[in-house]
C-alpha positions as CSV (number, residue, x, y, z in Angstrom):
1,M,266.6,91.0,285.9
2,E,266.0,87.3,286.0
3,R,268.4,85.3,288.0
4,E,270.4,82.2,287.0
5,R,268.7,78.9,287.3
6,V,269.9,75.4,287.6
7,V,267.9,72.8,285.7
8,A,268.5,69.0,285.5
9,F,267.4,66.9,282.5
10,F,266.7,63.2,282.8
11,D,266.5,60.7,279.9
12,I,265.1,57.4,281.1
13,G,265.8,55.0,278.3
14,T,265.3,51.2,277.7
15,N,269.0,50.5,278.4
16,S,270.5,53.5,280.2
17,V,269.5,56.5,282.3
18,R,271.2,59.8,281.6
19,L,271.5,63.1,283.5
20,L,272.4,66.5,282.2
21,C,272.6,69.3,284.9
22,V,273.2,72.9,283.7
23,R,273.3,76.4,285.0
24,I,271.3,78.6,282.7
25,H,272.2,82.3,282.6
26,P,269.6,85.1,282.0
27,D,270.7,85.5,278.4
28,G,270.2,81.8,277.6
29,S,273.8,80.8,277.7
30,Y,274.5,77.8,280.0
31,A,277.3,75.9,281.8
32,V,277.2,72.2,282.2
33,L,277.6,71.2,285.9
34,S,277.3,67.4,285.5
35,E,276.7,64.7,283.0
36,Q,276.0,61.2,284.2
37,K,275.0,57.9,282.6
38,E,274.3,54.5,284.0
39,A,273.0,51.3,282.4
40,V,269.9,50.0,284.2
41,R,268.5,47.8,281.5
42,L,264.9,48.8,282.2
43,G,263.6,46.7,279.3
44,E,265.5,43.6,280.3
45,G,263.7,40.3,280.2
46,R,260.1,41.6,279.9
47,L,260.4,44.0,277.0
48,T,258.7,41.7,274.5
49,E,255.9,41.2,277.0
50,E,255.4,45.0,277.3
51,R,255.9,44.9,281.1
52,L,258.7,46.2,283.3
53,S,260.1,43.7,285.7
54,G,260.3,44.4,289.4
55,T,264.1,44.2,289.5
56,A,264.5,46.4,286.5
57,M,262.3,49.1,288.1
58,E,264.2,48.8,291.3
59,R,267.5,49.4,289.5
60,A,266.2,52.4,287.7
61,I,264.7,53.9,290.8
62,Q,267.9,53.5,292.8
63,V,270.0,55.2,290.1
64,L,267.5,58.0,289.5
65,R,267.3,58.7,293.3
66,R,271.1,59.2,293.2
67,F,270.9,61.4,290.1
68,V,268.2,63.5,291.7
69,D,270.3,64.0,294.9
70,L,273.2,64.9,292.7
71,A,271.2,67.5,290.8
72,R,269.8,68.9,294.1
73,S,273.4,69.3,295.4
74,F,274.1,71.6,292.4
75,G,271.1,73.7,293.4
76,A,268.7,72.3,290.7
77,A,265.3,73.9,291.3
78,E,263.7,72.3,288.3
79,L,263.8,68.7,287.1
80,V,262.8,67.8,283.6
81,A,262.4,64.1,283.0
82,V,261.2,62.0,280.1
83,A,260.9,58.2,279.7
84,T,261.0,56.5,276.3
85,S,260.4,53.1,274.7
86,A,260.4,50.6,277.6
87,T,258.2,52.8,279.8
88,R,256.1,54.0,276.9
89,E,255.0,50.4,276.1
90,A,254.8,49.0,279.6
91,S,251.4,47.9,280.9
92,N,252.6,48.7,284.4
93,Q,253.8,52.1,283.4
94,A,251.6,53.9,286.0
95,E,253.1,51.8,288.8
96,F,256.6,52.7,287.7
97,L,255.9,56.4,287.4
98,E,254.2,56.5,290.8
99,R,257.2,54.9,292.4
100,L,259.6,57.3,290.7
101,K,257.5,60.2,292.1
102,L,257.3,58.8,295.7
103,E,260.7,57.2,296.0
104,A,263.0,59.3,293.8
105,G,261.1,62.6,293.9
106,L,260.9,62.7,290.1
107,D,257.9,63.6,288.1
108,V,258.4,61.8,284.8
109,H,256.8,62.5,281.4
110,V,256.5,59.6,279.0
111,I,257.0,60.8,275.4
112,S,256.0,59.4,272.1
113,G,258.4,57.9,269.6
114,L,258.0,60.9,267.3
115,E,258.6,63.3,270.2
116,E,261.7,61.2,271.1
117,A,262.9,61.6,267.5
118,R,262.3,65.3,267.5
119,L,264.2,65.8,270.7
120,I,267.1,63.7,269.4
121,Y,267.2,65.9,266.3
122,L,267.2,69.1,268.4
123,G,270.0,67.8,270.6
124,V,272.2,66.5,267.8
125,S,271.6,69.2,265.1
126,S,272.3,72.0,267.7
127,G,275.8,70.8,267.9
128,L,276.5,70.5,264.2
129,T,277.4,72.7,261.3
130,L,275.4,71.5,258.3
131,D,276.0,74.5,255.9
132,G,272.9,73.8,253.7
133,E,273.3,70.1,253.9
134,S,270.5,67.7,254.5
135,A,271.4,65.1,257.1
136,L,270.1,61.7,258.1
137,F,270.1,61.2,261.9
138,I,270.1,57.7,263.3
139,D,269.7,56.8,267.0
140,I,269.6,53.2,268.0
141,G,268.2,52.8,271.5
142,G,267.4,49.7,273.5
143,G,263.8,49.5,272.6
144,S,263.4,51.7,269.5
145,T,265.3,53.3,266.6
146,E,264.7,56.9,265.7
147,I,265.4,58.2,262.2
148,V,265.2,61.8,261.2
149,V,266.0,63.8,258.1
150,G,266.7,67.5,258.6
151,D,269.0,70.4,258.0
152,A,270.4,73.1,260.3
153,F,267.0,74.7,260.8
154,T,264.3,72.1,260.8
155,H,263.4,68.5,260.2
156,Q,261.6,67.2,257.2
157,Y,261.1,63.6,258.3
158,L,260.6,61.9,261.7
159,T,260.0,58.3,262.5
160,S,260.4,55.9,265.4
161,T,260.4,52.1,265.0
162,K,259.9,49.5,267.7
163,L,263.3,48.0,267.0
164,G,266.2,48.4,269.4
165,S,269.3,46.6,270.5
166,V,267.7,45.2,273.7
167,R,264.5,44.3,271.9
168,L,266.2,42.5,269.0
169,G,268.6,40.7,271.4
170,A,265.6,39.4,273.4
171,L,264.0,38.2,270.1
172,F,267.2,36.5,268.9
173,P,269.2,35.2,271.9
174,P,272.3,33.2,271.3
175,R,271.6,29.5,271.0
176,N,274.6,28.3,272.9
177,R,275.6,28.9,276.5
178,F,278.8,30.8,275.6
179,G,276.9,33.7,273.9
180,T,278.4,33.3,270.4
181,Y,276.3,33.9,267.3
182,S,276.5,31.9,264.1
183,M,276.3,33.8,260.8
184,A,272.9,32.2,260.2
185,E,271.7,33.7,263.5
186,Y,273.1,37.1,262.5
187,Q,271.5,36.8,259.1
188,A,268.1,36.2,260.8
189,M,268.6,39.4,262.8
190,L,269.4,41.3,259.6
191,E,266.3,39.9,257.9
192,Y,264.1,40.8,260.9
193,S,265.5,44.3,261.1
194,H,264.8,44.8,257.4
195,S,261.2,43.7,257.8
196,A,260.7,46.0,260.8
197,L,262.3,49.0,259.1
198,I,261.0,48.4,255.6
199,R,258.5,51.3,255.6
200,P,260.8,54.1,256.8
201,L,263.6,52.8,254.6
202,E,261.4,53.0,251.5
203,E,260.1,56.4,252.5
204,L,263.7,57.7,253.0
205,R,264.5,57.1,249.3
206,G,262.5,60.3,248.5
207,Y,264.8,62.6,250.6
208,R,268.2,64.1,249.8
209,I,270.8,62.9,252.2
210,D,274.2,64.6,252.2
211,R,275.5,63.4,255.5
212,V,274.7,60.6,258.0
213,I,274.9,61.3,261.8
214,G,274.9,58.5,264.3
215,S,274.0,59.0,268.0
216,S,273.4,56.6,270.9
217,G,275.7,54.4,272.9
218,T,275.3,51.5,270.5
219,I,276.7,53.4,267.5
220,Q,279.4,55.0,269.6
221,T,280.6,51.6,270.9
222,L,280.6,50.1,267.4
223,A,282.8,53.0,266.2
224,E,285.2,52.5,269.0
225,V,285.5,48.7,268.4
226,A,286.0,49.3,264.7
227,A,288.7,51.9,265.4
228,Q,290.6,49.4,267.5
229,L,290.3,46.6,264.9
230,T,291.7,49.0,262.2
231,N,294.5,50.1,264.5
232,D,293.2,53.7,264.4
233,T,295.6,55.6,266.7
234,A,293.9,59.0,266.5
235,P,293.5,60.5,269.9
236,G,290.1,60.8,271.5
237,P,286.8,59.0,270.8
238,A,286.1,57.6,267.3
239,T,284.5,60.2,265.0
240,T,283.4,58.1,262.0
241,L,282.3,54.6,261.2
242,T,282.4,53.2,257.6
243,R,280.1,50.5,256.4
244,R,283.1,48.2,255.7
245,D,284.5,48.7,259.2
246,L,281.0,48.1,260.7
247,Q,280.7,44.8,258.9
248,R,284.2,43.8,260.0
249,A,283.5,44.7,263.7
250,A,280.1,42.9,263.7
251,R,281.6,39.7,262.3
252,H,284.4,39.9,264.8
253,L,282.1,40.4,267.8
254,L,279.4,37.8,266.9
255,A,282.0,35.0,266.9
256,L,283.3,35.8,270.4
257,P,281.9,34.2,273.6
258,L,280.2,36.9,275.7
259,A,283.0,36.8,278.3
260,E,285.6,37.6,275.6
261,R,283.3,40.2,273.9
262,R,283.2,42.1,277.2
263,A,287.0,42.4,277.1
264,V,287.2,43.7,273.5
265,P,289.1,47.0,273.5
266,G,286.7,49.9,272.9
267,I,283.6,48.1,274.1
268,N,281.5,49.0,277.1
269,P,281.3,45.6,279.0
270,G,277.7,46.4,280.0
271,R,276.7,46.6,276.3
272,A,278.5,43.5,275.2
273,D,275.3,41.3,275.1
274,I,273.4,43.8,272.9
275,I,276.1,45.1,270.7
276,V,275.6,42.5,268.0
277,P,271.9,43.1,267.6
278,G,272.7,46.8,267.5
279,A,275.2,46.2,264.7
280,A,272.5,44.3,262.8
281,I,270.2,47.2,262.9
282,L,272.8,49.7,261.8
283,E,274.1,47.4,259.0
284,T,270.5,47.0,257.7
285,I,270.0,50.7,257.5
286,G,273.4,51.2,255.9
287,E,272.9,48.5,253.3
288,H,269.4,49.6,252.3
289,L,270.3,53.3,252.0
290,G,273.8,52.8,250.6
291,I,275.5,54.6,253.5
292,R,279.2,54.7,253.2
293,T,280.2,56.6,256.4
294,V,278.5,57.6,259.6
295,T,279.7,60.6,261.6
296,I,279.6,59.9,265.3
297,T,278.1,62.4,267.8
298,R,278.0,62.2,271.6
299,R,274.9,64.4,271.7
300,G,271.4,63.1,271.9
301,L,268.0,63.3,273.6
302,K,269.1,65.0,276.9
303,E,270.7,67.8,274.9
304,G,267.5,68.0,273.0
305,L,265.6,68.5,276.2
306,L,267.9,71.4,277.0
307,V,267.5,73.1,273.6
308,D,263.7,72.6,273.8
309,Y,263.6,74.1,277.3
310,L,265.6,77.1,276.3
311,S,263.3,77.7,273.3
312,R,260.1,77.2,275.3
313,H,261.2,79.6,278.0
314,G,262.2,82.4,275.6
315,Y,265.9,82.0,275.9
316,L,266.2,81.2,272.2
317,P,264.3,82.1,269.1
318,P,262.2,79.3,267.7
319,H,264.5,76.5,266.6
320,G,265.7,77.3,263.1
321,A,265.2,81.0,263.1
322,V,268.9,81.5,263.7
323,S,271.7,79.0,262.9
324,V,273.3,77.2,265.8
325,R,276.6,78.9,265.0
326,E,275.1,82.4,265.2
327,Q,273.2,81.5,268.3
328,S,276.4,80.2,269.9
329,V,278.4,83.3,269.1
330,S,275.7,85.6,270.1
331,R,275.3,83.9,273.5
332,L,279.1,84.2,274.2
333,A,279.1,87.9,273.1
334,S,276.2,88.6,275.5
335,V,277.7,86.7,278.4
336,C,280.9,88.7,278.1
337,G,279.1,92.0,277.8
338,C,280.3,92.7,274.3
339,A,279.7,96.2,272.9
340,E,277.2,94.9,270.3
341,V,276.9,98.1,268.3
342,H,280.6,98.4,267.8
343,S,281.3,94.7,267.1
344,G,278.3,94.6,264.7
345,H,279.7,97.7,262.8
346,V,283.2,96.2,262.7
347,R,281.7,93.0,261.3
348,R,279.9,94.9,258.5
349,L,283.1,96.9,257.6
350,A,285.2,93.7,257.7
351,W,282.8,92.0,255.3
352,Q,282.9,95.0,253.0
353,L,286.7,94.8,252.9
354,F,286.6,91.1,252.4
355,D,284.2,91.3,249.4
356,S,285.9,94.2,247.7
357,G,289.3,92.7,248.4
358,R,288.2,89.5,246.6
359,A,286.9,91.6,243.7
360,I,290.3,93.1,243.0
361,G,292.2,89.9,243.6
362,L,293.7,90.6,247.0
363,H,292.6,87.1,248.0
364,N,290.6,84.2,246.7
365,L,288.8,83.2,249.9
366,G,285.2,82.1,249.9
367,S,282.0,82.2,252.0
368,D,283.3,79.8,254.7
369,E,286.3,82.1,255.4
370,R,284.0,85.2,255.2
371,E,281.8,83.6,257.9
372,L,284.7,83.0,260.2
373,L,285.8,86.6,259.7
374,G,282.4,87.7,260.8
375,Y,282.5,85.6,264.0
376,A,285.9,86.9,264.8
377,A,284.7,90.5,264.4
378,R,281.7,89.8,266.7
379,L,284.0,88.4,269.4
380,H,287.2,90.4,269.0
381,D,286.7,92.5,272.1
382,I,285.1,90.0,274.4
383,G,288.5,89.8,276.3
384,T,287.6,93.2,277.9
385,F,285.3,91.1,280.1
386,L,288.4,90.1,282.0
387,A,290.6,93.2,281.5
388,F,291.3,95.8,278.9
389,S,295.0,95.3,279.2
390,N,296.0,92.5,276.8
391,H,292.3,91.9,276.0
392,H,293.2,90.5,272.6
393,L,294.9,87.5,274.5
394,H,291.9,87.2,276.7
395,S,289.6,87.2,273.7
396,Q,291.5,84.2,272.2
397,Y,291.4,82.3,275.5
398,I,287.7,82.8,275.9
399,I,286.8,81.8,272.3
400,T,288.9,78.7,272.4
401,N,287.6,77.5,275.8
402,A,283.9,78.5,275.5
403,E,282.8,75.2,273.8
404,L,281.1,77.1,270.9
405,T,278.6,74.8,269.3
406,G,278.4,74.3,265.6
407,F,282.1,74.6,265.0
408,D,284.9,72.1,264.8
409,Q,288.2,72.6,266.7
410,R,290.0,74.0,263.7
411,E,287.4,76.7,263.1
412,I,287.4,77.7,266.8
413,A,291.2,78.0,266.7
414,L,291.1,80.2,263.6
415,I,288.4,82.5,265.0
416,G,290.4,82.8,268.3
417,L,293.7,83.6,266.5
418,V,292.1,86.2,264.2
419,A,290.4,87.9,267.2
420,R,293.7,87.8,269.0
421,L,295.6,89.5,266.1
422,H,293.2,92.4,265.8
423,R,295.7,94.5,267.7
424,K,299.4,94.6,268.6
425,K,302.2,93.4,266.3
426,L,301.2,91.2,263.4
427,P,303.4,88.0,263.4
428,G,305.0,86.5,260.4
429,P,303.8,83.3,258.7
430,G,306.4,81.2,260.5
431,S,305.8,82.7,264.0
432,R,305.2,80.5,267.0
433,E,302.2,82.6,267.7
434,L,300.3,80.8,265.0
435,G,300.8,77.5,266.8
436,D,300.8,74.3,264.8
437,L,298.5,75.5,262.0
438,A,299.1,74.2,258.5
439,A,300.7,76.6,256.0
440,G,297.4,77.4,254.3
441,D,295.7,78.2,257.6
442,R,298.6,80.5,258.6
443,R,298.1,82.5,255.5
444,L,294.3,82.5,256.0
445,V,294.7,83.8,259.6
446,L,297.0,86.7,258.5
447,V,294.7,87.7,255.7
448,L,291.6,87.8,257.9
449,A,293.5,89.5,260.7
450,V,294.6,92.4,258.5
451,L,291.0,92.9,257.3
452,L,289.8,92.8,260.9
453,R,292.5,95.2,262.0
454,L,291.5,97.7,259.4
455,A,287.8,97.3,260.2
456,E,288.5,97.8,263.9
457,S,290.5,100.9,263.1
458,L,287.7,102.4,261.0
459,D,285.4,102.4,264.1
460,R,288.0,103.6,266.5
461,T,285.6,106.0,268.2
462,H,282.8,103.4,268.4
463,I,280.3,105.8,266.9
464,G,280.1,104.6,263.3
465,I,281.6,107.6,261.6
466,V,282.8,105.5,258.7
467,S,279.6,104.2,257.2
468,S,281.2,102.0,254.5
469,A,284.6,101.0,253.2
470,R,285.9,99.3,250.0
471,F,289.1,98.5,248.2
472,E,289.8,99.7,244.7
473,E,292.9,99.1,242.6
474,S,294.8,101.9,240.8
475,D,298.4,102.3,239.5
476,G,299.6,99.1,241.2
477,A,298.4,100.4,244.6
478,V,295.3,99.6,246.6
479,T,293.1,102.4,247.5
480,L,290.8,102.2,250.6
481,L,287.8,104.3,249.9
482,L,285.9,105.5,253.0
483,S,282.4,107.0,253.1
484,S,281.8,109.3,256.0
485,G,279.4,112.1,256.9
486,A,281.8,113.6,259.5
487,D,285.6,114.1,260.0
488,P,287.0,110.6,260.5
489,H,290.6,111.8,261.3
490,L,291.0,109.3,264.1
491,E,289.8,106.4,262.0
492,V,292.1,107.4,259.1
493,W,295.0,107.6,261.5
494,G,294.2,104.2,262.8
495,A,293.9,102.7,259.3
496,E,297.2,104.4,258.2
497,N,298.9,102.6,261.1
498,Q,297.8,99.3,259.5
499,A,299.3,100.1,256.1
500,R,302.6,98.3,257.1
501,A,300.7,95.1,258.1
502,F,298.7,95.3,254.9
503,R,301.8,95.5,252.8
504,K,303.4,92.7,254.8
505,V,300.5,90.3,254.0
506,F,299.4,91.4,250.6
507,G,302.7,92.8,249.2
508,R,300.9,96.0,248.0
509,P,301.0,99.6,249.2
510,L,297.8,101.1,250.7
511,R,296.5,104.6,250.4
512,I,293.3,106.0,252.0
513,V,290.8,108.3,250.3
514,I,287.7,109.8,252.0
515,E,284.5,110.1,250.2
516,K,281.9,112.4,251.8
517,G,278.6,110.5,252.2
């Protein structure tokens, strides 16, 4: 059996250098060991001349040497490094790459703008739930801007433009020594950005765009500043940025001297001198495409390197063959040694009960809730990885702390609670066991939990004796019809033990009938 391996991924950008170090398990699941980021401003000063300065190269080499040492300290046997815009365009690229190899021990691959866009798409989309939506992905780097249109499975459009926050800032430096911009100067940046982006912006009009996702430090910083200006007190990093708030933030920042801009709440001081040009790029895209809101993500190219590595080395099916949510759940089930045959059969039975229950009016839940039920069924027994005793509690703990990709916090909490409630006493809707869920979600958890409890009971022996199950309504009662080719007395006994919970949630008696199949 293949052993675990530690792999480090390096993203050498125009403004910043990033490290992602992970331990990859034989089944393709992974644990993040370290994430690092440091601004080195590789494209500073000489970007428009298409040459890296000696001081910029020295800064990058020093930082990357430390990052390599850190990766090696975690046992990284493989280093995957790519360089983007500044290195890609530099006439002294060969010199820089040779120094990195000799002085930092890092063999760096320079990637094209389109490959950069593809990797950003892989990294960002693998952490999202798109549910049939087509999304626009925007990443504003220091030297280039990548724009992608894609869904949960593949991209339909990729482009990379030689326009970034460092590059635009070098072309339009402030005209006064304090670092402030006039509206006329900002307007000049908007007009230049429009001319540089005109071709992709026109091409994008032919694509359906349901959501807009923004990655990169520039967009994250703008969202943080906007949140501070609007007195957004929500905990954690900003998650959205509206066009109106972007415009307000840009006009606030451009009028400030550089020293004051560095002190603005929410801003990274090292990004203060390039944040206004970055805002001009994003505002140009937003205005031309009529974007109202951008959803912020912390994922990007380095996560794309990881996803691409997993796919290339056979840990994952080709990107798009399975949704990110299904991949995430499957990896967790595999890591915990889940009984795949049993959990898969329980999921099929749970879906049959969900569908037939909806048909007779037991509930009015839809496909989203059905999907969550399926994931809870897949994972309900993973707590046995720790111990069989109280494994329902262990299952909830593992699910809620496993950082499942593709789900939001609410969905993870719901899956964890439904998995937890597949056994032992079913709580009431006002119970503390349901945490701080809203009333609607409390009801949802109880409905899904009862369906999962019944499905689990119907495979009590783990050998699939009950091949199918469905609800039918007769004389005010609900009948559970079971198809079985053998005597399912243990399964019937288990289901009968759930009749009280069924009546508690649905307010109807339950009877069980066996059909020979």
